[in-house]
N, C-alpha and C positions, 0 to 999 in steps of 0.2 A: 410748304407741307400741305398734301391734300387733307381734307376733312374725312377721317374715317367713318363709315357707315358700319352697321352691325355685320359681323362676319358672315351671317347665314345669308345676306342679300347678294354676296359676290358669286359669280358663277364657279369659282375655283375655291372650295372650302371643304373642310372636315369638321363634322359636328358631333359632339358627344352629348346627347339630350340628357342622359341620366347624371352627368356631371354639371351641365349647364354651361359647357364650354363650346366655343367654335373658333377655328382658326381659319383665315382666309389669306389669299395671295392675290397680289395685283402686280404682275410684272411691268416694268416700264421699259419696254424694248421697242416702242415705236417712236418715230421723230415727234409726233403729235404729243404723246405723253411726256416725253423728255423735256418739253419746253419748260417744265417747271424749275429745271436746274439751269444753273449758269455754266456748268461744266458739260462737255459732250463725253459722257461716259461711254457710250457705245463705241466712239473712235478710240478710246483707251482700252477697250476690251473688258469693260466692267458692266455687269448686269444688275441694275437696282431693282429690288422686289420689295414691293409695299407689303408688309406683314401686318395683320390685324388679328388681335386676340379679344374675343368678346366673352364675358362672364355674365351669364343669365341667372347664376346661382345666388344664394344668400350668403355665402362666405367669400372672403377674399382668396385669390390664387397667387401663389409665388411663382415669379419668372426668373428669380435670380440664378438659378441653376440650370437655365433653359439652353439647350444644344440644337441648332439647326443644321441641317445638311441638305443639299440639293444634289440628286442623282440624275445624271442626264440619260438620255436614251441609248447611249453607248456605254453606259454604266460607270462612268467617270464620277467620282464622289467628291463634291466641292463643299468646302466649309466657307462660312462668311468671312469675307476679308476684314482685317482689322483697320483701324484709322491709319496706321503707319503703312500697311500693305497698299491701301488706296493712295496714300501720298506719294509713295514710290512709283507706282504705276502712272499716276498723273504727271509726276516730275519729268521724266524722260529727258534727263539734261543732255544738251549737246555742246560740242566744244567749238569754238572759233580759232581760227589761226592755221598755220601750217602744220603738218605732221612730220616731225623729224625722227630718224631711225633711233636716236638715243632718247631716253625718257627725261629730257629737260622740262622743268616746270615753266613751259612757255605759254601753255594754253589756258585760257580762263573757260571754265565750264558755267555755262549759263543754263538756267532752269530754276525751278522752285514751284512751290505752290503758294498762291497768294492768300492773305488772312481772309479774304472774302470766301475762297473756295474751302479753306479750312473750317471757317464758321459753319458753311452750308452743310459740309459732311457731318460735322459734330451735331448739328440740329436735326439732321435728317436721320441718322442712325437710330435704329431700334434701341432704346435704352430703359424701357420700363422695367422695374423690379417686381412689380405686383400689378394685378388687376383687381380693383375694387368690385364688389357685387353690383351686378346691373349697369356695368360700364364696359367700355373698350379702351384698349391701348394700342397703338400703331407706330410704326416707323419703317425705315428702309433697311434691308440687309444687302450687301453689296457683294456680288459673286464674281471672281476673276474668270471670264469666259473667252480669254484672247485666242486660245488654240481650238476652240469648240466651234464648228460651224453653225449648228442649230442646236443650241444648249436646251431649249424648251420642248422640243420634239420628243415625246415619250418620256418626259422628265417626271420626276416624283420628288416631293419635298417631305422631309421628316423633322418633327419636333418632338424633343424628348426633354425631360428634366423638369416639367410643370408639376408643382407640388400644390397640395390643398392646405388649408389653414392649419391643419395639424401636422404638416410636414411629410405626409404620405405621397409618394409619386403616383401621379395620374397616368392613364393610358397614354401611349404616344399617339401622335397625330401624323396621319399620312395624307398628304394632299397630292393628288394626281393632275398634272398640268395638261392633260389630254383635253378637258373640258374648256381650258383657255384658248387652245388653239382653234376650237371649233365654235367659240361663242363670238358674237359680232363686237369686234373692237375690244373684246376683254373687259368690258366695264360692267358694273353691277347694275 
């Protein structure tokens, strides 16, 4: 897992100075960045996006009701994939043996997700419930982009459901990924 920097230092971020919050994105869409994973998510049609939430305020911020959505340039709305969705996408079972016209149980289906892959997905996924004052929380959200040729071109990321310490919902975050495609290597 990469070490997160403050969200303001990433080229693709949205900052709310009055609330002391910033949200940044770092898509792992290149082969160079994807080397941190043991799984080839690109080959499976999955786009991992590293999400960083920084709290420069003096009160904790709750993320338990957080909802993220990626809207591609062609207006396709994508919600983050659950662990089970990722496992299904990676599983891709294939059968061995001959196909018969009748449905005899003669073929064994091979496939499955290894324990190592399951652990990697569980530890990489964004799972923070809160962000303490003057700190950051980060993790990956995985989006199914199998049928979308260029998912980041003209894309926008929305984050809602972030609450202050009193339970009041804060303003939503909108992060345009246009800056990512024009930044050198998309790094902070």
